[in-house]
C-alpha positions in Angstrom: 6.5 12.3 -2.6 4.6 12.8 0.3 1.7 13.7 -1.2 1.8 10.2 -3.6 2.3 8.6 -0.3 -0.5 10.2 1.8 -3.0 9.9 -1.2 -2.2 6.2 -1.9 -2.8 5.5 2.0 -5.9 7.2 2.0 -7.3 4.8 -1.1 -6.1 1.9 0.1 -7.5 3.1 3.5 -10.9 3.2 1.5 -10.1 0.0 -0.2 -9.8 -1.9 2.8 -12.9 -0.4 4.6 -15.1 -1.6 1.5 -13.6 -4.9 1.3 -14.1 -5.3 5.3 -18.1 -4.3 4.5 -18.8 -6.6 1.5 -17.5 -9.4 3.7 -19.5 -8.3 6.5 -22.6 -7.7 4.4 -22.2 -10.9 2.5 -21.4 -12.8 5.8 -18.1 -14.9 4.3 -16.9 -16.5 7.7 -14.8 -18.9 5.5 -11.1 -17.8 6.4 -9.7 -19.0 3.2 -11.9 -16.8 1.3 -11.6 -14.2 3.7 -7.5 -14.5 3.3 -7.7 -14.3 -0.3 -9.6 -11.1 -0.5 -7.2 -9.3 2.0 -4.3 -10.4 -0.1 -5.5 -9.0 -2.9 -5.9 -5.8 -0.6 -2.5 -6.0 0.4 -1.2 -6.4 -3.1 -3.1 -3.7 -4.2 -2.2 -1.5 -1.5 1.7 -1.9 -2.5 0.9 -1.2 -5.9 -1.4 1.9 -5.0 1.4 4.7 -5.9 1.8 3.1 -9.2 -2.1 2.3 -10.0 -2.7 5.6 -9.1 -0.5 6.7 -12.1 -1.8 4.4 -14.4 -5.2 3.9 -13.5 -6.2 7.7 -13.2 -6.9 8.2 -17.0 -8.1 12.2 -17.3 -11.5 12.7 -19.4 -11.3 13.7 -23.0 -9.5 17.4 -22.6 -11.9 20.4 -23.9 -10.8 21.5 -27.3 -10.8 25.2 -26.9 -8.0 27.1 -25.1 -9.5 30.4 -24.2 -7.0 33.3 -24.5 -6.7 34.6 -20.8 -3.9 35.9 -18.8 -1.9 33.4 -16.4 -3.1 34.0 -12.5 0.5 34.1 -10.8 1.7 32.5 -7.7 5.2 33.5 -6.4 7.4 31.5 -4.5 10.5 33.6 -2.5 13.0 31.2 -1.4 14.4 32.9 1.6 10.7 32.9 3.3 10.1 29.4 3.0 10.8 27.1 5.7 11.6 23.6 4.3 8.8 21.5 5.9 8.7 19.3 3.9 12.2 17.9 4.7 11.7 18.0 8.1 8.9 15.4 7.6 10.4 13.8 5.2 12.9 13.3 7.6 10.9 12.0 10.1 9.1 9.8 7.9 12.5 7.9 6.7 13.7 7.7 10.3 10.1 5.8 11.3 10.7 3.6 7.8 14.2 2.6 8.4 13.9 1.9 12.1 11.0 -0.4 11.2 12.7 -1.8 7.9 15.9 -2.5 10.1 13.6 -4.4 12.9 12.4 -6.3 10.2 15.8 -7.3 8.7 17.1 -8.0 12.3 14.1 -10.3 12.9 14.7 -12.4 10.0 18.7 -12.6 10.3 17.9 -13.8 13.6 15.6 -16.5 12.6 17.8 -17.4 9.9 20.6 -17.6 12.5 18.7 -19.9 14.8 17.4 -22.0 11.7 20.8 -22.6 10.6 22.2 -23.6 14.1 19.6 -26.0 14.6 19.9 -30.0 14.1 18.0 -31.5 11.0 16.3 -34.1 11.8 16.6 -37.2 9.3 13.8 -39.9 10.9 11.6 -41.7 9.0 8.8 -39.6 10.2 9.6 -36.2 8.6 8.7 -37.4 5.1 11.7 -35.3 3.3 10.6 -32.4 5.2 13.0 -29.5 6.3 12.8 -30.4 10.1 15.4 -29.2 12.6 15.5 -29.1 15.9 16.9 -26.4 18.2 17.6 -25.5 21.8 16.6 -22.0 21.2 12.7 -22.7 20.7 10.2 -24.3 23.2 7.1 -24.5 20.8 6.9 -25.5 17.0 7.7 -22.8 14.4 8.0 -22.3 10.6 10.8 -20.0 8.8 10.6 -19.9 5.2 10.3 -23.7 4.2 11.9 -24.8 7.6 9.9 -26.1 10.4 11.7 -25.9 14.0 11.0 -28.1 16.7 12.0 -28.1 20.6 14.3 -30.6 22.0 11.5 -32.3 23.8 9.4 -33.2 20.5 11.0 -36.4 21.0 8.5 -37.3 23.9 5.3 -36.3 22.2 2.8 -38.6 21.5 2.2 -39.5 17.6 -1.1 -37.4 17.3 0.7 -34.3 18.9 3.5 -34.8 16.0 0.9 -35.2 13.4 -0.8 -32.2 14.5 2.1 -29.8 14.7 3.3 -31.1 11.5 0.0 -30.5 9.4 0.0 -27.5 11.0 3.3 -26.3 9.9 2.8 -28.0 6.5 -0.1 -25.9 5.9 1.7 -22.4 6.8 3.9 -23.8 3.8 1.6 -24.8 1.1 -0.5 -21.2 1.6 3.3 -19.4 1.6 2.4 -18.0 4.9 5.6 -16.5 5.2 6.2 -14.9 1.9 2.7 -13.2 2.7 3.5 -12.1 6.1 7.1 -10.8 4.7 5.6 -8.5 2.3 2.9 -7.4 5.1 5.3 -6.3 7.0 7.7 -4.3 4.0 4.0 -2.7 3.8 3.8 -1.6 7.2 7.4 -0.5 6.8 6.5 1.9 4.1 3.4 2.9 4.8 3.6 2.9 8.9 1.4 6.2 8.9 -1.5 4.2 7.6 -3.8 2.2 10.2 -4.2 -0.6 7.5 -0.4 -1.2 7.2 -0.8 -2.3 11.1 -3.9 -3.9 10.8 -3.4 -6.2 7.5 -0.1 -8.0 9.2 -2.2 -9.2 12.1 -5.0 -10.3 10.5 -3.8 -12.3 7.6 -1.5 -13.9 10.5 -4.8 -15.0 12.2 -6.3 -16.0 9.1 -3.4 -18.4 8.2 -3.3 -19.9 11.9 -7.2 -20.6 11.2 -6.5 -22.5 8.5 -3.6 -24.2 9.4 -5.4 -25.1 12.7 -8.8 -26.3 10.5 -5.7 -28.8 8.5 -4.5 -30.4 11.9 -8.2 -30.8 13.3 -8.9 -32.4 10.2 -5.9 -34.9 10.2 -6.1 -35.7 13.9 -10.0 -35.4 14.4 -10.1 -34.4 18.4 -11.0 -30.2 18.8 -10.5 -30.5 22.3 -6.9 -32.2 22.3 -5.6 -30.2 19.5 -7.0 -26.8 21.9 -5.4 -28.3 24.8 -1.9 -28.9 22.9 -2.2 -25.0 22.0 -2.6 -23.9 25.5 0.3 -26.0 26.2 2.5 -24.6 23.9 1.6 -20.9 24.7 2.7 -21.7 28.5 6.5 -22.5 26.9 9.0 -19.8 27.6 8.5 -17.2 24.9 10.8 -17.4 21.9 12.6 -14.9 20.3 12.1 -15.4 16.6 10.4 -12.3 15.0 10.8 -13.5 11.3 9.3 -17.0 11.9 5.8 -18.4 12.5 5.3 -19.4 15.9 2.5 -22.2 16.3 0.9 -21.1 19.2 1.6 -17.1 19.8 0.6 -16.0 23.4 -1.6 -13.5 21.7 -3.5 -15.4 19.6 -4.1 -18.7 21.4 -7.1 -17.1 23.5 -8.9 -16.4 20.2 -7.8 -19.5 18.2 -9.0 -21.9 21.3 -12.4 -20.0 21.5 -13.1 -20.8 18.0 -12.0 -24.2 17.9 -14.1 -24.9 20.8 -17.4 -23.0 19.4 -17.2 -24.9 16.2 -18.9 -28.4 15.5 -17.7 -28.5 11.8 -14.8 -27.6 9.7 -15.1 -24.8 7.0 -15.2 -25.8 3.4 -11.9 -25.8 1.4 -11.8 -24.1 -1.4 -9.7 -24.4 -4.3 -6.7 -22.5 -5.3 -8.5 -21.4 -8.6 -11.9 -20.2 -6.7 -10.0 -18.3 -4.4 -8.0 -16.6 -7.3 -11.3 -15.8 -8.8 -12.4 -14.4 -5.7 -9.7 -12.3 -5.3 -9.8 -11.2 -9.4 -13.4 -10.1 -9.0 -12.2 -7.2 -6.7 -10.0 -5.9 -9.7 -12.7 -3.8 -10.6 -12.9 -2.1 -7.1 -9.2 -1.8 -7.4 -9.0 0.0 -10.2 -12.1 2.4 -9.6 -10.5 3.5 -5.8 -7.0 3.7 -7.7 -8.6 6.5 -9.7 -10.0 5.4 -13.1 -11.8 7.6 -15.1 -12.6 7.0 -19.1 -10.2 8.2 -21.4 -10.7 8.5 -25.2 -7.9 10.9 -25.8 -4.8 8.7 -24.9 -2.5 9.2 -22.0 -1.9 12.3 -20.2 1.2 14.1 -20.2 3.4 13.4 -17.3 4.9 16.9 -15.2 8.3 14.5 -15.8 7.9 15.3 -19.4 8.2 19.0 -19.0 10.9 20.5 -21.0 14.0 22.1 -20.4 15.7 25.2 -21.1 12.7 27.3 -22.3 11.5 24.8 -24.5 7.8 25.5 -25.2 5.4 22.1 -25.1 2.4 23.3 -26.1 1.3 25.7 -29.4 -2.2 25.2 -29.1 -4.1 27.9 -31.2 -6.0 30.2 -28.6 -9.1 32.1 -29.3 -10.9 34.8 -27.3 -13.3 34.0 -24.2 -17.0 34.4 -25.3 -19.2 36.1 -22.8 -21.1 33.2 -21.8 -17.8 31.4 -20.5 -16.4 31.8 -17.0 -12.5 30.4 -16.9 -11.4 28.7 -14.1 -9.7 30.5 -11.1 -8.3 29.8 -7.7 -10.7 28.7 -4.9 -10.8 31.8 -2.1 -11.5 29.3 0.6 -8.8 26.7 -0.9 -5.3 28.8 -1.4 -3.5 27.3 -3.8 -0.6 25.4 -2.4 2.8 27.3 -3.3 5.4 24.7 -4.8 8.6 23.9 -2.6 11.4 25.5 -4.0 14.0 22.8 -4.8 17.4 22.8 -3.0 19.5 22.2 -5.8 17.8 24.9 -8.0 18.1 26.9 -5.0 21.9 26.4 -4.7 22.4 26.8 -7.9 20.9 30.2 -7.9 18.1 29.3 -10.4 14.8 31.2 -10.9 12.0 31.7 -13.5 8.3 31.7 -14.3 6.8 28.6 -15.0 3.5 29.5 -16.8 1.2 26.1 -17.2 -2.0 25.3 -19.4 -4.2 22.8 -16.8 -7.2 21.0 -17.5 -9.9 21.7 -14.4 -12.7 19.0 -14.4 -16.1 20.1 -13.5 -15.2 19.7 -9.8 -12.1 21.6 -9.7 -9.6 19.1 -9.9 -6.6 19.3 -12.2 -6.2 15.8 -14.4 -3.5 17.2 -16.9 -0.6 19.8 -17.2 1.1 21.1 -20.1 3.9 23.5 -20.0 2.8 26.9 -21.9 6.5 28.6 -21.0 9.0 26.8 -19.5 11.3 28.9 -16.8 14.4 27.4 -18.5 15.0 25.4 -15.6 13.3 21.4 -16.0 13.9 21.0 -11.9 11.4 24.2 -11.6 9.1 23.4 -14.4 8.8 19.7 -12.6 8.0 21.2 -9.0 5.2 23.3 -10.3 3.5 20.8 -12.6 3.6 18.3 -9.8 1.9 20.3 -7.2 -0.5 22.2 -9.8 -1.9 18.6 -9.8 -3.0 18.6 -6.3 -4.9 22.0 -6.6 -8.5 22.2 -6.1 -10.0 25.4 -7.7 -13.5 26.8 -9.2 -14.2 24.9 -12.2 -14.9 27.0 -15.4 -18.4 27.4 -16.7 -20.6 27.7 -19.6 -24.0 29.2 -19.3 -23.9 28.9 -15.8 -22.7 24.8 -15.5 -19.6 23.9 -14.7 -17.6 22.2 -17.6 -13.8 20.8 -18.0 -11.4 23.6 -19.6 -8.4 24.6 -19.5 -7.2 27.5 -17.4 -3.5 29.2 -17.2 -1.6 29.7 -14.3 1.8 31.4 -13.7 4.2 30.3 -10.9 7.4 32.4 -10.4 10.5 31.0 -8.6 12.4 34.1 -6.7 15.4 34.6 -5.1 15.5 37.2 -2.7 18.4 39.4 -2.7 
């Protein structure tokens, strides 16, 4: 699990860096276009663990399985420190804390929204607008707009600007996007991208709402002053809602409003979707795609149980011009973690695996040649083997993809 989370985080970080570079290189300043790109990056990052399995298709396997003795790795239960369990405990502790904080914030905002008094005036236009003594500046929670009690003293221009701003949040589904971004941050909290994305998407959402409000009222200076006034109000404790004037963002937003003279050109939803779809090839490549003509690879989970052999391929003697894959002396092969359940039940044995090693030494396919007799041990060995980096086999001195045989022995110490 940890290896999958770490690898998917690195791939997501790479995807984010490429997307950021492309936006800078192409000088894309339109917040709507930027938002579409970063939503696509967010969606791909959330799906990255699955994309890594579906998109990373192995190259065609070599047809010949050279006869060779398996290289052996021994895993002794009594000598291993269960660092994986410790790291997992720490990971789940932080992830659980962030998820609990998110749920608490949503519950608190929902409770405030439920307690707020609905407004039925004609100017609401059928919107779900509520007034609460707990808020001091406009905010949006899901499909509800929360207003402070003093909204009755607002001018028509200020009220129009506020409603336009908040309606734009709802039209763009900013609440849902923010929720997904914070869920991603809770699960991948160790990834810098998981902390940067929610902030960036929130800022772009505010910029789009600001542009919509300015386009409606037509007075940049008055709108900027309104944001400053709202930011001076007492801070509202609504972590699950979209506050109109958060102090952390108002300064940059006001500066952008006053420096610009024209509103960015609006693009249609279809065009924004097309822009995000243009990233699909990049997402596919980053997820680990390679061409395949031999069909999907066999997963480690399909390893046999109780000694059933999965591979009956014919072996031929190794020619003199062929050097088989071997372990890299500078990069020791990682030993699989001894499954705790197997250790408690006294399960032990040797797993013999056939590994398809590519020219760069990576393993893209694992087949069980001889089972240990226990599926859990077979799975542990096969899963770890996929992370190995080996010395590739060669034919006439040139690296070539080929099968090599490796054995992992799970041994219980007396």
